[in-house]
C-alpha positions as CSV (number, residue, x, y, z in Angstrom):
1,M,0.1,0.3,0.0
2,T,1.2,3.2,-0.4
3,N,1.6,6.6,1.2
4,A,-1.0,7.9,-1.6
5,T,-3.0,5.6,-0.6
6,A,-2.7,5.6,3.3
7,V,-3.5,8.9,3.2
8,T,-7.3,8.8,1.2
9,R,-8.4,6.1,2.7
10,Q,-7.6,8.0,6.5
11,E,-9.4,11.3,4.6
12,R,-12.6,9.6,4.3
13,K,-12.6,7.9,7.8
14,P,-16.0,9.5,8.8
15,Q,-15.6,12.1,11.5
16,A,-17.7,11.4,14.5
17,T,-21.6,13.4,14.5
18,P,-21.9,15.9,18.0
19,P,-23.7,13.4,19.9
20,Q,-20.8,11.1,19.3
21,Q,-18.6,13.8,20.2
22,V,-20.4,14.5,23.6
23,A,-20.1,11.2,24.5
24,R,-16.8,10.2,24.2
25,V,-16.8,13.1,26.8
26,L,-19.3,11.0,29.0
27,D,-17.4,8.0,28.6
28,M,-14.2,9.4,30.1
29,D,-13.0,7.4,33.3
30,G,-13.5,11.3,35.2
31,A,-16.1,11.9,34.2
32,R,-18.0,9.2,34.4
33,R,-17.0,8.1,38.7
34,F,-18.4,12.2,39.2
35,L,-22.1,11.9,36.8
36,T,-22.3,8.1,38.5
37,K,-22.7,9.8,41.2
38,F,-25.6,11.1,40.7
39,L,-27.9,9.0,38.4
40,P,-31.1,7.8,39.9
41,E,-31.3,5.1,41.3
42,G,-31.7,1.8,38.5
43,M,-30.5,4.0,35.6
44,P,-27.4,2.2,33.5
45,Y,-24.9,5.1,32.5
46,E,-25.4,4.2,28.8
47,R,-28.8,5.3,28.7
48,F,-28.2,8.9,30.9
49,V,-25.8,9.4,28.1
50,A,-28.4,8.5,24.6
51,T,-30.8,11.0,26.6
52,V,-27.6,13.8,26.8
53,Q,-27.5,12.6,22.6
54,L,-30.6,13.0,21.9
55,A,-30.7,17.0,23.8
56,V,-27.4,17.3,21.4
57,A,-28.8,16.3,18.4
58,K,-31.3,18.8,18.9
59,E,-28.4,21.7,19.6
60,P,-25.6,20.4,17.7
61,K,-23.4,23.5,19.3
62,I,-23.4,22.3,22.6
63,A,-20.6,19.0,21.2
64,R,-18.9,22.5,20.5
65,C,-18.4,23.7,24.4
66,T,-15.5,22.5,26.5
67,P,-15.8,19.3,27.6
68,E,-15.1,20.7,31.3
69,S,-18.7,22.5,30.8
70,I,-20.8,19.6,29.4
71,V,-19.8,17.4,32.3
72,T,-19.8,20.6,35.0
73,A,-23.7,21.2,33.2
74,V,-25.1,17.8,32.7
75,G,-24.3,16.6,36.1
76,Q,-26.2,20.3,37.3
77,A,-28.5,18.8,35.6
78,L,-28.9,15.4,36.8
79,R,-28.0,17.0,40.8
80,S,-31.3,18.7,40.2
81,G,-33.6,15.6,39.8
82,L,-35.4,17.1,36.2
83,D,-35.5,15.9,32.6
84,I,-33.5,16.6,30.2
85,G,-34.7,17.8,27.0
86,D,-37.7,18.1,29.2
87,T,-37.5,20.1,32.2
88,A,-34.2,20.6,31.6
89,H,-32.1,22.1,29.3
90,L,-28.1,22.3,27.9
91,V,-27.5,25.8,26.6
92,P,-24.7,26.6,25.0
93,F,-23.0,30.1,25.0
94,G,-20.3,30.2,23.0
95,A,-17.7,27.3,24.6
96,E,-19.6,27.1,27.4
97,L,-21.9,24.8,28.6
98,Q,-24.8,25.7,31.0
99,F,-27.7,23.9,32.5
100,V,-31.3,25.9,32.6
101,A,-34.3,24.8,34.3
102,D,-37.5,25.8,32.5
103,Y,-40.4,27.3,34.3
104,K,-42.0,24.0,34.4
105,G,-38.6,22.4,36.1
106,I,-38.6,24.9,38.5
107,A,-42.4,23.9,39.4
108,Q,-41.6,21.1,39.3
109,L,-39.1,21.2,42.3
110,I,-40.8,23.9,44.0
111,V,-44.0,21.1,44.6
112,A,-40.8,18.2,45.1
113,S,-39.9,20.0,48.0
114,G,-43.0,19.8,49.7
115,A,-42.9,23.9,50.2
116,V,-46.1,23.6,48.5
117,R,-49.2,21.2,47.3
118,H,-49.7,22.8,43.7
119,V,-47.9,25.6,41.2
120,E,-50.4,27.1,38.7
121,L,-48.7,29.4,36.5
122,R,-50.7,31.6,34.0
123,E,-51.0,34.6,31.6
124,V,-52.4,37.3,31.6
125,Y,-53.6,39.1,27.9
126,E,-55.7,42.4,27.6
127,G,-58.9,41.0,26.1
128,D,-59.0,38.5,29.9
129,D,-61.7,39.5,32.4
130,F,-59.4,40.1,34.6
131,D,-59.6,40.9,38.6
132,Y,-57.7,40.7,41.9
133,A,-56.3,42.0,45.9
134,Y,-54.4,41.5,48.1
135,G,-55.1,42.3,51.8
136,L,-57.5,40.7,54.5
137,E,-59.6,39.2,51.9
138,Q,-57.3,38.8,48.6
139,R,-59.1,37.4,45.9
140,L,-57.8,36.4,42.4
141,E,-60.2,36.4,39.4
142,H,-59.0,35.7,35.8
143,V,-61.5,34.2,33.0
144,P,-58.9,34.3,29.9
145,A,-60.1,35.5,26.3
146,A,-60.6,33.5,23.2
147,V,-57.4,33.4,21.3
148,K,-58.4,36.0,18.5
149,D,-59.8,38.9,21.1
150,R,-56.9,38.3,24.2
151,G,-54.8,41.2,22.3
152,N,-51.0,41.8,24.0
153,L,-49.4,40.2,27.2
154,K,-50.7,42.4,30.5
155,G,-49.3,40.1,32.8
156,A,-48.6,37.1,34.6
157,Y,-49.2,35.7,37.5
158,V,-48.3,32.3,40.0
159,V,-50.8,30.5,43.0
160,F,-49.3,29.0,45.4
161,R,-51.5,25.8,47.0
162,L,-50.2,25.3,50.5
163,P,-49.4,21.7,52.3
164,F,-52.6,21.4,55.4
165,N,-55.5,22.5,53.2
166,A,-53.9,26.3,54.3
167,P,-55.7,29.1,51.9
168,G,-53.4,29.3,48.5
169,V,-51.7,32.3,48.1
170,F,-50.8,34.0,44.9
171,Q,-48.6,36.9,43.3
172,Y,-49.0,38.6,40.0
173,M,-46.6,41.1,38.1
174,P,-47.9,43.3,35.9
175,V,-46.1,43.5,32.8
176,E,-44.3,46.1,33.1
177,D,-42.3,45.3,36.0
178,I,-41.9,41.7,34.0
179,D,-40.4,44.0,31.7
180,A,-38.2,46.2,33.9
181,I,-36.7,43.1,35.4
182,R,-35.5,42.2,31.8
183,Q,-34.2,45.4,30.8
184,K,-32.2,46.0,34.0
185,Y,-30.8,42.4,34.4
186,S,-31.0,40.1,31.3
187,A,-28.1,39.7,29.1
188,Q,-30.1,37.8,25.9
189,W,-33.6,39.1,26.6
190,K,-33.6,42.8,25.7
191,K,-35.6,43.2,22.9
192,G,-39.1,42.7,21.2
193,P,-42.6,41.8,23.7
194,V,-41.8,39.9,26.5
195,P,-42.3,36.2,25.7
196,P,-45.3,34.7,27.6
197,W,-42.2,32.2,29.4
198,Y,-40.5,34.5,30.3
199,A,-43.2,36.5,32.2
200,K,-43.8,33.2,33.7
201,K,-40.7,32.4,34.9
202,T,-40.0,35.4,35.9
203,V,-43.3,36.0,38.5
204,L,-42.2,32.5,39.7
205,R,-39.1,33.2,40.4
206,Q,-40.1,36.8,42.2
207,A,-42.7,34.2,44.7
208,A,-39.9,31.8,45.4
209,K,-38.6,34.7,47.3
210,T,-41.9,34.4,49.5
211,L,-41.8,30.7,50.2
212,R,-39.9,29.1,53.9
213,K,-36.4,28.4,53.4
214,D,-35.8,24.7,53.9
215,R,-33.1,22.3,53.1
216,R,-36.1,20.5,51.1
217,L,-36.5,24.2,48.8
218,A,-32.8,23.9,48.4
219,A,-32.9,22.4,45.1
220,A,-35.5,24.9,43.2
221,M,-33.8,27.6,44.7
222,R,-30.2,26.3,43.1
223,A,-32.7,26.0,40.0
224,I,-33.4,29.6,40.6
225,E,-30.3,31.0,40.7
226,A,-28.5,28.7,38.5
227,D,-31.0,30.2,36.1
228,I,-30.7,34.2,37.1
229,E,-27.3,33.4,36.4
230,A,-28.0,32.3,33.0
231,E,-29.7,34.8,32.3
232,T,-27.5,37.9,33.2
233,G,-24.2,35.8,33.3
234,L,-24.1,37.9,36.7
235,A,-23.1,35.6,40.4
236,I,-25.7,35.7,43.2
237,D,-25.6,37.0,46.6
238,D,-27.6,36.0,49.5
239,D,-30.1,38.8,48.4
240,D,-31.2,36.8,45.5
241,E,-29.9,39.7,43.6
242,P,-27.1,39.7,40.5
243,M,-23.2,41.3,41.5
244,A,-21.5,42.9,39.9
245,P,-19.3,40.9,37.2
246,T,-15.6,41.7,39.4
247,V,-17.3,40.8,42.5
248,A,-18.5,37.5,41.6
249,N,-15.3,37.1,39.6
250,A,-13.6,37.8,42.9
251,M,-15.4,34.8,44.5
252,P,-13.4,31.7,45.3
253,P,-14.7,28.6,43.0
254,A,-17.0,26.2,44.7
255,S,-15.9,22.6,45.9
256,A,-18.3,21.6,43.6
257,P,-20.9,22.7,40.9
258,P,-23.6,24.4,41.6
259,D,-27.2,23.0,40.9
260,D,-32.2,28.5,35.9
261,E,-31.4,30.1,28.8
262,P,-30.4,29.4,25.0
263,Q,-28.9,32.1,22.5
264,D,-32.7,32.8,20.7
265,D,-36.0,33.4,21.5
266,R,-37.1,30.7,19.4
267,W,-35.3,27.6,21.3
268,I,-36.3,28.2,24.2
269,E,-39.8,28.8,23.6
270,A,-40.0,25.3,21.4
271,Q,-38.4,23.5,24.6
272,D,-41.2,25.1,27.2
273,G,-43.6,24.3,24.8
274,N,-44.9,28.2,24.1
């Protein structure tokens, strides 16, 4: 066999697909040992890798991220207990991969903590019959209009059904307040009208701060903090407020990766089902 023939055959060797590239990263000894610790009981590692490969097939840019960020983001998704590709998403930001829980995932974690029995999230439109009041006699009344008559987004609210048959509580945010948060902190979604998924996620993040903090709620709060950090590019301090980059960069590295958005609105809306 001549050298020319050998080179030609080598050039014809098919390149690994993005899902195969990520599978190789997850199959490294260090990655396997790290991620196996977070696997649900009874789930084979190969089945979990196949789930990640499905996510990569939908978003091939994941394969361009650094191996370290791939393993870290996948570990965060595993640790959260959410389902990758359903309520947990792997989102590439340049060469860094990040774990993002959508609003349904955050709600699922809050319910799993036992802090509430049920979470209801709804957007409100200009054409809806909507009224609310806080105080001793709080009330929330919402009759949605037909899709053709609903008009522009007006706001969003979340209802928490509390344990032990305690009265439910709710929080409503008008779209102006939601957009003010978006314009102040968001590094990704400042342009255009406020998307419904963003409105619901924002009111949920704000309302979650009012829940009683305990260790059972920790997973949900980690997901919320990760979501805010992914959106703003800033770390979160003890008061749940984003810190400036200089302060965030001065923080010592965590001994283990922490445990809540894609590169454009279309991607997250497709993942969130909106």
